[in-house]
N, C-alpha and C positions, 0 to 999 in steps of 0.2 A: 643983518641977521633978523629973521622973522620970529616973532613970539608965537607961542602955541595958539593964543587966541586969534591971531591973524591967519594962521594956517587953517584953523577951524572954520573961520568965516569964508576963506577962499574955497575950502572943500564944499561948504554948503552952497555957495554960488554955483559951482560946477555941477553939483547934484541937481539943483533946480533947473539949470539950463538943459541938462540931460533929460529930465522928466518932461520939460516942455517940448523938446525935440521928439521924444518917443510918443508923446501924446498927439503930436501933429501927424506922425507917420502911421500910427496904428488907428486906422478908421474902422469902425464896426461895420460889418457886412449887414445890410438890412435883412430882416427876417423874411421878407417877401421874395427874396432871390430864389430860394429853394423851390417853393411851389410854382413860381413863375417859370423856372427852368422846365419843370414837368409840363406846364401848360404849353410852352413853346415846342416841346417835343411832340405833344399832341398835334399842334399845328403843322409841324414838319412832317409827321406821318400822314396827315391828311393831304398835304401838298404832294408827297411822294406817291400816295394812292392815286391821285388824279393823273399824274404823269404815267404811272404804270398802266392804268386803264386806257389812257390815250394811245399807248404803245401796244395795246392788245393783250397785256398781261393781267387779265382780270382776276385770276386766282391770287396773285401777289398783292394786287390792289385791295382785294377784299380782306386779306389778312392784315394789311396796313391799317385799315379802318378799325379792325379789332384791337390792334396795338395802340392806336390813338385812344380808344376807349380805356385801355389799361392805364395810359399816362394821365388821362382825365380823372380816373379814380384816384391815382396817386397824388395828383396836385391838390385835390380836396382833402385827402388824408393828411398830407404834409402841412397844409395850411392850418388845419385844426390842431395837429400835433404841436406845431411851433407857435400857435396863437397868432398867425400872420394873415388872417383874413382882412382884406382891404378892398376899397372900391376899385382901385387899379386892377387888382387880381380878378375881381368879378367881371370887369369889362374885357380884360385880356382873354379870360376864359370863354366869354361869349363869342368874341370874334373868332377864336380858334375853333369853337364848336360849330359855328356856321360853315366853316370850310370842311372840317373833318367829318362831321356828322350830318351835314346838309348837302353841300355841293358834291362831295365825293360819292356818297351813296346814290344821289340822283344821277350822276354820270355813270355809275356802275349799272343802275337799272336801265338806263337808256342804251348802253352798250350791250347789255345782256340780252334784251329782247324788245324793248320799247321802240327801238329805231325802226322796227318793221311797221309801226303805226305813225307815219310822218308827223302830222300836227298834234294829234292826240297824245302820241308818245312824248313829245316835248313838254306838253302841259302836265302830264302825269309825272314825268321825271323831275319837273320843277316843284312838285308839291313838297318833297322833303325839305329843301332849303327854304321855301317860302313859309311853310307852317312851322318849321324849326326856328326861323328868325322871330316869328310872332311869339312862339313859346318862350324863347330866351328873353325877349324884351319884357314880357309879362313877369317872368321869374325875377329879373333884375329890379323891377318895381316892387314886387311882393316881398323880396328878401329884406328890403329896407324897412318894411312896415311890420312884418311879423316873422317869427322863427317857428316853423311847424315841423313835426316829425314825419311829414310825408310830402311828396311832390303833388302839385296840382297839374294834372296832365302827364302824359307819358314823357319822361326825360328824352331829349333829343339823342343822347348816346344810345339809349335803349332801342329806339327805332332803327338807328344806323347799324348797330350790331345785329339786330334781328334780320335786316336786309342782307348784310354780309354773310351771316350764318346760313340764310336760305340759299344764297348763291353757292357757298362752299359745300353745302349738303347735296344740292341737286344739279350742279353745273355739268356733271358727267352722267346724269341719269335722265336726260331730256326725253328719252323714249317713254317714260312714265306719263308724259303729258301729250302724247301723239293722238290720243282719243278726243282731246278737246279741239274745238274749231280753231281757236287762236293759239294753240300750243301752250307754252309756258306763260304767255301773257294772260291766259285765262285765270291763272293763280296770282300773277304779279299785280294785275290791276286792282282786284279787291284788297290785296295785302297792302298796297300803297295807300289806297283811300282810307282803309281802317287805321293804319298807323298814323297817317297825317291828321285824321280826325281826333285820335286819342291825344296827340300832342297839344292841340289847341283846346281840348276839353278841360273840364275841372275835375275829372275823375281822379281820386287819390291813388298814388302809386308809392310803394315803399321806398324810403331812403335807405342807403347803406348805413347801418348802425356804427357808432363810434366804438373803438376797442378799449373802452375804459370800464371799470367795475360798475359804476352807476348805470351806464347805458346798457351793459350786459344784463344786469338785474332787472331793469325796466322792460327790456325787449328780448326776453329769453327765446321766445318762439321765432321772432324775426332773425335774431342772431344765429340760431340753429339752422334756419332755412338758408341763410346766406352761406353758411359753411357747407351745407349739402350742395348748393349751387356750384361752389368752387370745386368740390370733389368731382361732380359730374363733368365739369368742363375739363378738368385735368385727365379724367379717365377716357372721355369720348371725343375730345377736341371739338371739331366743327359740329358734329352731331350733338355733343353735349351743349354747345352754345345754342343750337336750335331748340333743344329741349328746355333749357333753363329760361331762355327769353320768351319762349311760348308760354311757359308756366307763369312767368312774371307778368306778361301782358294779360293772360287769361285771369289771373288772380285780381288784377286791377279792374278788369271789366266786371267780374262777379261782385267785387266789393262795391263798385260804382252802381251796379244794378240794385244791390241790396239797399244801399243808402237812398237811392231814388225811390224805391218801393216804400221804405220806412218813412221818408219825408212826405210822400204823396198819399199813402194809405194808412200809415201807422201813426205813432206818436210824433209830435213835432220836435222832440229833442234829437239833436244831432250828436249821436254818441261817438266821441272821438276814439274811445277804446276799441270800437269795431274796426277802425282803420288800422290801429296798431296791432 
């Protein structure tokens, strides 16, 4: 016959064993898993884009570059939302970006028109991945040293989506460029050189604002501008993309020119509010 105290001790021992067992089986999922999933989807879209372009499906490949840009935006948003920013995530994001926004757009440019210029075409189509890799390496160093409200140089997804949007807008309107000696390449070449230069420059470009109350209050104009960008893309698809990223690039160039003028001929103070 077991006394109540013995039954109680036996019950407590069983309960402890059950807790230990449950503790071993229930492992917490690392917070970096969710943003890393979106980063890998970005890389997967870039890989599919390269395959599609190689098979001659340039239209599909260009849209995959755009979708890679969407996943890239989502991985950053999820990392901030879950407070899961890590060195691993930064490195994985950079590797994915080189493929999706460097190699894939370069291959798209070569297949679209630069293949007609044998050696020069190869060099020009290599500029997006080469300059993009430099841009990402510099960003990875800078992000450890300082956190700023703007990008130094055009972000590599921005130039990639600009290239994809250009193709999606004009791929079936090549007759517009028949008056130029080199056809579509007369526009592609300066576009590539400009975007590649902007990536490795230190011209400030807007970062996507966080969707919290403090950030919205601090950057009301920037937040409103990004909402307008989103509406334009939803309404006009590829043409909207072309308009939005043209405005984005042009705004960065104008701000950069203003700051250069201010530093060279005006006051020595570098007014950060002019960037924001």
